[in-house]
Phi, psi and omega in degrees: 000136179246140176263135179257123181274136176255024180294124179278166177300322179298317178295320182294331183252011187296337181264001185247132176274128179243169180230157182215123179241133179178195181260141177291126174253341181202142175229140175221090178299329180292319181269354181060050179222156172223136179249133186231133178262126177224119176052041179085357180246138176250150175220140178252130184245135173280143177249127177237186183295343182262354180288128177271122180247134177213140175250177179297334182255350183225120178289330177236095186255173174245162180301326178293348178280346180269158180227153174303140179093348179284146175281133178222156172247122180248126171258131188212166172235140175256133180216180181305328182284349182123198184255118181243132179286132170279322179208151174227118184237126176292136177253153175298144179300140180269000000 
């Protein structure tokens, strides 16, 4: 008899912090999300009260301080609830 696991990728990586670097394609302060394009792939990250946001000019920024087209580095965790950013840091333009 074989057991089939229904473990999702989010569950498998929930204890691991991962990173995503790319350009902001969409920001939604109302929905608390930022979408970032990396190598042709986009990912949308939830921003919560624990997410550390920083720009080149502000060590403690708000989501509204970011703009579309800016380069960012996102550290995140994936879990059953979705993908939540631990931090979003603006990177110097390449």
